[in-house]
C-alpha positions in Angstrom: 43.4 175.9 180.0 46.8 177.4 179.9 48.8 176.8 176.7 52.0 174.9 177.6 53.8 175.5 174.3 54.7 179.1 173.6 53.5 180.7 170.4 56.0 180.7 167.6 55.9 183.4 164.9 54.5 182.2 161.6 57.7 182.9 159.7 59.5 180.5 162.0 56.9 177.9 161.4 57.4 178.3 157.7 61.1 177.6 158.1 60.4 174.6 160.2 58.1 173.2 157.5 61.0 173.5 155.0 63.3 171.8 157.6 60.8 169.0 158.1 60.6 168.5 154.3 64.4 168.3 154.1 64.5 165.8 157.0 61.9 163.6 155.2 63.9 163.7 152.0 67.2 162.8 153.7 65.5 159.9 155.5 64.0 158.7 152.2 67.4 159.0 150.6 69.1 157.1 153.5 71.6 160.0 154.0 72.4 159.5 157.7 74.9 162.4 157.9 72.4 164.9 156.6 69.6 163.5 158.8 71.8 164.0 161.9 72.7 167.6 160.8 69.1 168.5 160.1 67.8 166.9 163.3 70.3 168.9 165.2 69.0 172.1 163.6 65.4 171.0 164.2 66.3 170.4 167.9 67.4 174.0 168.2 64.0 175.3 167.0 61.5 172.6 167.9 58.8 172.7 170.5 57.0 169.5 171.8 54.2 170.0 169.3 56.7 170.1 166.5 58.0 166.7 167.5 54.6 165.1 167.0 54.3 166.9 163.6 57.7 165.5 162.6 56.6 162.0 163.6 53.4 162.2 161.7 55.1 163.6 158.6 57.7 160.8 158.6 55.0 158.2 159.2 53.1 159.4 156.1 56.2 159.8 154.0 57.6 156.3 154.5 56.1 153.4 152.5 56.3 151.2 155.6 56.3 151.7 159.3 59.8 151.7 161.0 58.3 151.5 164.5 58.9 148.3 166.4 
């Protein structure tokens, strides 16, 4: 099966992991301005697979589910 998401260099993935951690911290702190800024940066770098990773990271980092 053909891979639909292009490969990203490992160094870029490491930077995204740091960015995801920063997003989680800003969400936890309730810092909306920082969340928006970090999400804009994430959007510049993210692939579809990264969106699922971000969702999963946020789900495990929050003490309760924020989904409807």
